[in-house]
N, C-alpha and C positions, 0 to 999 in steps of 0.2 A: 282231248278235244280242243286244247290250246286256247287261244284268245278269241275264238269265234263264238263263244257261248252267248246265247240270247238272254239278256238281262230283263227280268220282269220289272216293269215300272209300277211300284206300289203307290197307292194313294197316301199322301202325307198331310193333306189339308182338306177339310170339309168332306169327310167320307159320306157316301150315299147311304142313308138309313134303309137298308133292305128289310122286307117283311120277314117275320119269323113265325108265321102261322103254321107251325109244325105239329103233326099228330104224333107226339112222342109215345113210344112204347110205355105202357103203364101197368103191366102185370096182367094176370089172367085170374078168373074166379077159382081155378084149380090148376095144379101142376100139369095134369094130364091134358088140359086144354091149352097149354101154353104153346103157341106157334111163333112167338116173336123171335127175332134173331138174338144171339147172345149179346151182341153189341149193335145198337142202332147207329148208323152213320148219316149225318145230314151235312150236305155241302152248302155252306152259306154262300161261298163263291168258290172259284176253282182253286184258291190258295188257302181256304179256311174251312175246317171241318169241326163239327160239334158231335161228340159221341155220347151215348147214354148206355149204361150197363143195364141189363135185363133184371127186373125185380125177382124173377124166378131163381137167379143166381145169388143175389143179395138184396135184401129189402131196401138198403140205402139207395140203390139205383143212381149212383152219382153220375154227373156229367163230366166229361173230359174234353180237352180242346187241343187240336192239332193245327198248327199254323206253319206255313211254308214261306221261307225267304229265299233269296238267291244263293246263299251260302250254306244254309242249314235250316232244318225244321225244328220246331219245339213242340213237345208233348207236355201239356200242363195237367198233372195228376195221372195216376195209373190205376185208379179204381179200388174196389173193395175186396177183390179175390186174387189170391196169389197164383193158384193153379191155372196154367195155360190150357189144360184139358177142359176145364169148366168155364174159363174166361179167357178166350184166345186173343188177348189184346195185342200181343206182339205180332201175330199173324195179320190182324186187321191193319195195324199201323204199317207193317212192311208192305202190304198190298197197296195202301194209299200212297206211300212213298214211291213205290215202284211205278204206279200209274202217273204220279206227278212228274217223275224223272223221265218217263217215256214221252211226255209232252214238253218237258223242259230239260233236255239232256245236258249233263255236266258231270265232270269227274270230282271225286273227293267230297261228295255231299255227305253231311253229318247230321246226326240227331241229338238234340239236347232234351233231357228230361228234367223238368222243374215241377214244383208243387205249390198249391195254394196254402197248405199247412201240413202239419205232421200227423194228423189223425189217421187211424188205420185204413179207413175207407177211401183214402186219397193216395195211399202209398203202397197198398198191398201188392200191386202188380209190378213194382220196381224190379223184382228178381227176374222178370222175363226179359229185362233189357241189359242186365249187368254183363252178359257175354255177347251182346250184339256188337258187331264191328262198327267202327266209326261212330260210337255213341258215348255220350257223357251223361251220367246220372248224378245229379246234385242231390244229396240227401236232404230230407225236409226238416231235420232237427234244427233247433234254434242256432246253434253254433255254426253248423255247416251253411245254413241259409245266410246268416249274417256275414260270414266270411266271403261267400260267393258274390253276394250283391254289394258288399262293402258297408253294410249297415252297422257293423261293429263299431266303426269309428264315428258314424253319424247316422243314427236311426231315422232322422228326419229327411235325409237326402232322397232324391228321386234317382234310382239307378237305371242304367240302360242296358238292354240286351239286344245286340245287333244280329239279326238273322240274315243280313245281306240285303240292303235296300229296304228292309222292314224292321223298324226299331220298336221294341217294347219298352215302355216306362214302367218301373217296378217300385212299389211302395211297401214299406213295413207297416202292417195294419193289425197290430195285436188287439186283443179283447176277447174274441172267441178262443183263440189259441195264441200263445206267445210268439210262435214262429210264423204267423200268417203273413202272406204277401198278396198284394193286389196288383194286377197287370193291366196296363192300358195299351191297346193296339191302335195306332193312328190310322192304319189302313182300313180297318172296319169300323173304328169308333167304339169297339167293345171295351167295357170296363169289367174285368174278370175278378169277381170278389170272393170266390170260394164259399166258405160257410159264414162269412161276415155279413153278407147281404144276399138274401134269396127269398123266394116265396115259401116260407116255412118257419120252423122254430129256430130263432136266433139265440143259441145258447151262449151266454156271456159269462166268462170266467173272471174277467177283470173289468169291472164296471167303468172305472176311470179311464182305462186304456181304450175301452170300446167307445166311450164318449169322444175322446180325442180322435180316434180313428174316423168316426162318422163325420166329425167336423172337418178333418183333413180331406176326406173323400169328396165332401161337398165343395170345399174350396178348390180342389183339383178339378172337379167336373165343371166348375164355373169358368175354367180357363182352357178347356178342351172340348171339342165336339163329340160328346158321348151319344152314340146311337142306341145302344142297349147296355144295361147292367145285367150281367149274367153270373149267377151263382152256380153252385154245384148240386142242388137238389130242388125238387118240388115236393112240398109236404102239405100245402094248403089245399082245400077244396074250392069249388067255385062259389061256395057260400061265404060271404065276408066274415072273417074272424073265426072260421071253423077249419081246423086242420085234421088230417088223417091221423089216427092213432099210431104211436110208435110200433114198429114191426109190421105195419101194413104192407101187403104184397100185391094189392090190386087197387088202383087209384083211377077209376074211370072218369072222374070229374075234376081233373086238374086244371088250374089256371095256367097261363103261359109261363115259361121259364123266365123270359125277359122282364126286367123291371125298368123303371124310369128314374131320372134324377129327382123328379117330383116325389116318388116313393122313398127315395133316399132322404129327402127332407122330412117326409112323414116319420121316418125312423128317428130323426133328430127330435121332432116334436114329441114322439113317444118317450124318448129318454127323459125329457123334461117332465112329462106327465107322471112317469113312474117314480122319479125322484129316488129316494133311498129305500124303496119298498122291494125286497127280494121276492122271488116267486115267478109265477107264470102270468103274463099280461097279453091277452089277445087284442089284435088290431085288425082292420079289414084285410090287409094283404100279407100279414106276417104275425108271428107270436114272439114276443121277447121273453126269454126265460133267464131271469137274473139270479145268479148264484148268491146264496147267503154268505157274505164274506165275514 
């Protein structure tokens, strides 16, 4: 297609905060009544998609993110189920890529697969992409992530991933998991925080690292126009301080996925309130579960 490829002009300053009042699939009272798709796809805009895995497939029901740039797309996380028969992530992603390329034709378009961290419910679908042409899957383990982003030499740096006119800023954010990475997308203003920050149970493996991470995210958000903080799960109910039990597969009264910088500051205040007390600590929009170190 030569040099006549139409380049998308991505927003790089002051992104418009679009509404995210999505009716997410949240499971069914029984398996036989489940009519939800295996994967829900929400188009935030024509270049940005949020996916949620069906709770009938896996109770974790993680969220995944597919972002398109001029040169390549990135899939952030691959869900909680390996089998393409039960969790057809590759088919859904291929369909979305094909539709995007039909609107924005170009040759040599590639897919990059990254992760928010290395826990199984965020990497299980990796195998569906290992034989996909023009695809790079970056393993989520600590050494692989550090090497790819350059965090091995300087864990405090802000790394960049260029999708072609759309740059992601990437931060090492340990605490929940040592390999955790947070992504900022200037086009949407999304801060993608994985399992570090979301409306649910924030399991903290390394308390000191978690405290540093939250401080760093607040400082980062103070210098960027953050529209939505998006983690990878919803586990809270609409009742402040009350979460759904672990293994729940039907959550009819969920709060929104998106959180705010104000709620990020609430997490920081909660850290101070918890102090050196391990255990489970509920707050209105999240629960902090501090490991006994």
